[in-house]
C-alpha positions in Angstrom: 0.0 0.0 0.0 2.5 2.6 -1.2 5.0 2.0 1.5 2.5 1.7 4.4 3.0 -1.5 6.3 -0.3 -3.2 7.1 -0.2 -5.2 10.3 -1.4 -8.9 10.0 -4.2 -8.3 12.6 -5.6 -5.5 10.3 -5.5 -8.0 7.4 -7.4 -10.5 9.6 -9.8 -7.7 10.6 -10.4 -6.9 6.9 -11.2 -10.6 6.3 -13.5 -10.7 9.3 -15.3 -7.5 8.2 -15.8 -9.0 4.7 -17.3 -12.2 6.1 -19.6 -10.1 8.4 -20.6 -8.0 5.5 -21.3 -11.0 3.4 -23.5 -12.5 6.1 -25.2 -9.2 6.7 -25.9 -8.6 3.0 -27.2 -12.2 2.5 -29.7 -12.1 5.4 -33.2 -12.7 4.2 -32.1 -14.0 0.9 -33.2 -17.6 1.6 -29.8 -19.0 2.4 -26.3 -18.2 1.4 -25.1 -18.2 -2.2 -21.9 -17.4 -3.9 -23.5 -16.4 -7.2 -22.6 -12.9 -8.3 -25.1 -10.7 -10.2 -24.4 -7.5 -12.1 -25.5 -5.6 -9.0 -23.1 -7.5 -6.8 -20.2 -6.6 -9.2 -21.3 -3.0 -9.3 -21.3 -3.0 -5.5 -17.9 -4.5 -5.3 -16.6 -1.9 -7.8 -18.2 0.8 -5.7 -16.6 -0.6 -2.5 -13.2 -0.7 -4.3 -13.6 3.0 -5.4 -14.6 4.0 -1.8 -11.6 2.1 -0.3 -9.3 3.8 -2.8 -10.8 7.2 -1.8 -10.1 6.4 1.8 -6.6 5.3 1.0 -5.8 8.5 -0.9 -7.5 10.7 1.7 -5.2 9.2 4.3 -2.2 10.0 2.1 -3.0 13.6 1.2 -5.9 14.7 3.4 -3.7 16.3 6.0 -2.2 18.7 3.5 -5.5 20.3 2.4 -8.2 22.2 4.2 -11.0 19.8 5.1 -13.8 22.2 4.2 -12.4 23.2 0.8 -11.7 19.5 -0.1 -15.2 18.5 0.7 -16.6 21.5 -1.1 -14.7 20.4 -4.3 -15.7 16.8 -3.8 -19.4 17.7 -3.4 -19.4 20.0 -6.4 -17.8 17.3 -8.6 -20.2 14.6 -7.4 -23.2 16.8 -7.8 -22.1 17.6 -11.4 -21.6 13.9 -12.3 -24.9 12.9 -10.8 -26.7 15.7 -12.6 -25.1 14.6 -15.9 -26.1 11.0 -15.2 -29.7 12.0 -14.5 -30.0 14.2 -17.6 -28.5 11.4 -19.8 -30.9 8.9 -18.3 -33.9 11.2 -18.9 -33.0 11.5 -22.6 -31.9 7.9 -23.2 -34.5 6.0 -21.2 -38.2 6.3 -20.4 -37.4 5.4 -16.8 -36.8 8.3 -14.5 -34.1 7.8 -11.9 -35.8 10.3 -9.6 -39.6 10.6 -9.9 -39.7 13.5 -7.4 -37.3 15.8 -9.2 -40.0 18.5 -9.6 -40.8 18.6 -5.9 -39.1 21.5 -4.1 -39.3 19.7 -0.8 -37.3 16.8 -2.3 -34.6 19.3 -3.4 -34.5 20.9 0.1 -34.1 17.4 1.7 -31.4 16.6 -0.9 -29.4 19.7 -0.2 -29.8 19.4 3.6 -28.5 15.8 3.5 -25.6 16.8 1.2 -24.6 20.0 3.1 -25.5 18.9 6.6 -24.7 15.4 7.8 -22.7 14.2 4.8 -20.4 17.2 4.6 -19.9 17.3 8.4 -19.2 13.5 8.4 -16.7 13.9 5.5 -14.9 16.8 7.2 -14.6 14.8 10.4 -13.5 11.7 8.5 -10.8 13.6 6.6 -9.5 15.1 9.9 -9.4 11.7 11.6 -7.6 10.0 8.8 -4.6 12.1 9.5 -4.2 10.1 12.7 -5.4 6.6 11.5 -4.0 4.5 8.7 -6.0 3.9 5.6 -6.3 0.1 6.3 -7.7 0.8 9.8 -10.0 3.5 8.4 -11.5 1.1 5.8 -12.2 -1.5 8.5 -13.7 1.0 10.9 -15.8 2.6 8.2 -17.2 -0.9 7.3 -19.4 -0.3 10.4 -21.8 1.8 8.2 -24.2 -1.1 7.5 -24.2 -1.9 11.2 -25.2 1.6 12.2 -27.9 1.5 9.5 -29.3 -1.7 10.9 -29.2 -0.3 14.5 -30.9 2.9 13.4 -33.5 0.9 11.5 -34.2 -1.0 14.7 -34.4 2.1 16.9 -36.1 4.6 14.5 -38.3 2.3 12.4 -38.8 -0.7 14.7 -37.3 -3.1 12.2 -36.4 -6.4 13.7 -32.9 -7.9 13.1 -32.5 -11.4 11.9 -29.9 -13.7 13.5 -27.8 -13.4 10.3 -27.8 -9.6 10.7 -26.8 -9.9 14.3 -24.0 -12.3 13.5 -22.8 -10.3 10.5 -22.9 -7.0 12.4 -21.1 -8.6 15.4 -18.3 -9.8 13.1 -18.0 -6.3 11.6 -17.9 -4.7 15.1 -15.3 -7.3 16.2 -13.2 -6.5 13.1 -13.3 -2.8 13.8 -12.2 -3.2 17.4 -9.4 -5.6 16.3 -8.2 -3.2 13.7 -8.1 -0.2 16.0 -6.4 -1.8 19.1 
């Protein structure tokens, strides 16, 4: 990893988090399968891109102002998403966003982009100056665990035993990687 030595326990934690994520993502699917669909491959590609972003952020994030970096990132992403939406509206009869004419939807979108997302990204960039990219990746794999916990608390969704086991493995991996 570009001169950064990754401790064997972090590699084990990465494997443990991957197994936990696999169990978590296969819950409710009627058993476990190894069959990959196009959506699975897109998700893996997305995970690779996100991991690479975290890796690069650890390498150069400390040299740039967090607020400006996130501003540039958000403008770039918003531009790419807008282009994608416009192309899909021209090429396909299927709209990617049915509520695009609703001003409340736009307000909610801007709030989520400028509020929680930007604040979280700024904090993440700041923290990655002190934590290695490998450890950051494992710790950030807790996102689906937090999603499941918030679903339980806010929406009253019940967790299956697979979700509890998968989430537990991801939590264990995060603790292992950070100690």
